[in-house]
N, C-alpha and C positions, 0 to 999 in steps of 0.2 A: 834556498827555501823554495817551496812549491805552492802554487795556488791554482786550483781547478777553475778555469774560466769557461764561458759558454762555447767558444769555438776551438779552444786549444788549452794546453796546460802551460802555465808560466813556471819555468824552472830556472832559477838564477843563482849562481854562486859568484860572489864578488868580495874582494878584499880591498877596501878603499883606504888609501893613504894619500892625503892631499886632496886634489880636486879631480874628480872623474866626470867626464861628460858621457851621458847615455843617449844614444841616438837609435833611430829605427823608423820604419814606416808607420803610418797611422794604424792604431789598433794592435801594435806589436806587444804592448804590455808595459810601456815606459812609465806612464802615470800610475798604473796599478802598483808597480814596484815601489814608487815613492810612498804611496798610501800604506802599503804593507809595512814599510820601515817606520813610518810615523805612527802606526797603530790605528789608522783610520779604517783598515781592513785587516783580516787575519789570514795568515798562510794556512794551507791545508796541512802542511807539515814543514819541518825544518827549524832553523835557528836564526835569530837576529841578535848579534852582540855589538856593543859599542863601548870602546874604552874599558873593556873588562866587565862591563855590566851586561847581564842577560836580559834582553827585552822580550824575547819570545823563544819558547822551546822548553822541553823537559817539564811540561805542565804549567809553565809560567807564561803569562800574557799581560804585560804592563799596559794599562790604559794610556791613551795619548798624553794626558796631562802629567803622567809620571815619567815620560820619556823626554829627556832634555834634548829636544829635537826642534830646531828652527825650520819652519816650512814657509817658503815664499811661493804662493799659488800663482797660476798663470794670469788670473785676473786681479791678483794682489789681495782680494778679499778684505779690503779696509772697511772700517765702520764709517759710513758717510756722515753721520751725525756728530762724530767725535773730531776734535782737533788733531793735528799731527802729533802733538805732545801726548794726548790721551791715547791715540792709537799705538804709539810706540811704548807707552808705559803699561799698556794692558797686559797683565800677566807677568810684569817685570819684577814683582815682589819687592817694591820699594827701592830698586836700584836707581841711582842717580843717572838719568838718561841724557843730561845735557852734553857730557863728553861724547856720547854716541851720536847725538844729533850733529855735533860738530864734525865727527868722523865721516859721516856720509853727506855732509854739506847741506843740511836742511834745518839748521837751528833758526834761521831767519823765517822759516815757514811754520814755526811751532804753533802759532795760533790759527793757522789756516785749516780749512776742512778739505778732504780729498776731492770733492767735486770741482774745486777751483784750482786743482793742481794739474800740471802737465803729466804725460805718461811717464817721463823719466823721473819726475818728482815723486809720483805715486810709487814707482819701483823702489826708490830710495827709502820711502817710509816703510814699505813692506819689509825691506831688508833690515832696516834698523829695528823694527819690531821683532824680527826673528833673532837678531843678535842680542837684544835686550834680555832674552831668556838665558843668556850665557850658555849656549847650547853645547852639547857634546858632538853634535853633527848638524849639518845644514843640508836642506833639500830644496832645490829650486826647479820649479816646473815651467819651462819655457820663459825664463825671466825677461827676455828681450823681445818677445813676440808682439807685445802690445805697443812697441815703440815705432815711430816712423823711421825710415831709412836714414834720414839726415842726422838723427841723434843717436842711432843705435851704436855706431862705432865708439863714440865718446863715452857713452854709458857703459859699454862693454869693458873698456879700459878701466873705468872707475870700479866696476864690479869685480874685475880680476884682482885689483889691488886690495879691495876689502876682503875677498876670499883668502888671499895670501896672508893678510894681517890676522885674520880670524884664527888661523892655525888649527883648524879642526877638520875632520873628514867632511867633504862636501860632494854631493851628487847633483849635477846640473843636467836636466833633460833639455835637449835642444834639437832642432831639425836642420841646422845650418853648419857646414863644415868650418867656415871662418869663425863662427862663434865658439865652436868646440876648440879650435886652435888657440883663440885668444883667452879662453877661460880655463882650460884644463890641460894638465900634463899627460893624461891618458884618456882614451876613448873606448867605450864598450858599445858594440853594435848588437842590438836585439832584433831578431826576426822571429815571428810566431812564437814568442815566449822563451826563446833560447838565445844565449850570447853566442853569436857566430864568430866574433873576432874581438879581441881586446889588444890594445897596444897604443903606441904614441901616434899622434896625428901623421907623422912622417911615415911610420910603418904601414898605416892604412892606405896612404897615398901610393907607396911604392909596391906594396904586395897585398892588394885586396883579395879576400878569399871568396867573395860572392859578388854578383853583379850589383846588388844594392850597395855594398861597401864601396865598390868602385865608383858608382854614380854619386854617392854621398861625398866621397873625397875628390871627385872631379876627374876621375880617370876613365877612359874608354875601356870597356871590358868586352872582348869579342871571343866567345868560345869556339873551339874548332879542333881539328886533328892535324898534328904536325908530322911532316916527313919531307926529306929531301930539301931542307932549307926553306920550307914554306909551310904556311898553315892554311888548310882548307877550312874556311869558316862555315859554321852551321847556317849562317844567314845567306850563304852563297858567295862565290868568289874565293880568292885566296890572297894572302899577303906574304911577302918575302921577309925572312927574319935573319938575324945574325946568329950563327951557331948551328948546332946539329940536333935540335930537339926532336922528339918523336912521341907519338901517343896523344892522349887527350890533354889539351892545354887551353889556357885563355891568353889571348893577345892583349897586352896592356899598353895603351898609348896615351900620353898626357895631351890634353887639348892644345896646349901651347906649342907642342911639337908638330902640329898639323898646319899646313899652309893651304890657302884657297885660291883658286884661279877660275876664270870663266872659260878657258880653253886649255888644251894640253900644252905643257911646257917641257922644255928639254933641260932638265936639271939632274941633280944627284939623287933625288927622291926615287925610291924603287917601288913605292906603293901608292896606287892611285885608285880612288873610289869616286865614281860620279853619281850624283843624285840631286834631287830637288831640295831646296832649303825648307825645313819645317818651322824653325823658330829663329828669331834674331833677338837676343836679350842683352841690353847694355849692362855691364858689371863694373862700374867705376871706370878705371882706365883701360878696360878691355871690353870686347864684345863677344859674347858666346853665340856661336852659330851652330845649329843642329841640322845635319844632313843625313837623312835616312838612318837616324839613330846614333850617328857619330857626332860628337861634340868637338868643335874647334874654337880656339880663342885667338882673336886677332885684335889689332888696334882699331880704335874708332875711325882713324884716318883711312885705313885699308877698307873697312866696311863701307865707308862713304864713297871711296874711289871706285869700288866694285859695284856700288849701288845694290847692295845685298838686301833682299827682302824675301819673305816666304814665297815659294813657287819658283824662284830663280834657280836654274840648274848650274851647279858648280862642280869642280873637281877638288876633292880633298886629297892632299899628298903628304907623305912623311917618309923618312929614311928608314931602312931596315935597322940601322944602328939605334934608332929612337924607339924601337919596338922591344918591350920586355915580355918575357914568357913566364907564365905561371902554370906549373903542372897541376892538373885537376884530377888525375886518376886515369 
């Protein structure tokens, strides 16, 4: 389907079977895609079909209330004056919602109102309300973004189980690779209104087609020109590679393949790039350190031992055998 937007044209063709995560930079068209499917906005042209039913196309445009589509909004959009039970029952057409409240673990909150709930509890209420419609499809717009980091992992696991049990096509808009991995079997990356890559999370990690896909999946993406067993990088300098590639390529290096040191070391690594640290970000049991646009992931113990902080000059090193090459034309 196609939708003319102010700064670009959104043109997306997707066949969703199971759970699909849709990711992309801000303003790429992700939320607009969900609104088009739900009937909250209309495509300029194209078709939207679900389980054999035509929702849009060939002169047909079903209103949102006639599309059996459960929508979980980013802010959850709950009615603050209604109880949990009333929120979930809204639009459920007499369906017994008690089993659904049990299913998402909020039956004990049935008499409470949203302002008194935690972020995770509000998310469960919104999800239960979407499921109460007995939907043919589920749409979730950044369902975990309102949660604090301490609860996000547990809620993501619960959400993944609910999506599997629902057994309907689901599209989840997210901005985080770990959320996409935990929730979806496939990922579609949208940039400027176009799907630039679709595949499994592992495929995006191992063979990103654009710098954004690489950054999203956590892989360093360094474009350049290959010849004579090395790649002359567009950013300056060169790296050695295993193999005999030639022409335009992108060097792909996983952050955990990169080691950091404060001084040159004599080891088997053949690639060394020196620079000042830009960012040091703790990530659970790892620390991500960015040096001149290159991301490395090391243990917290190593970061503390090296006293790493922005401005400190370090040497990032990795082996030629840890370098993957992607031909770019």
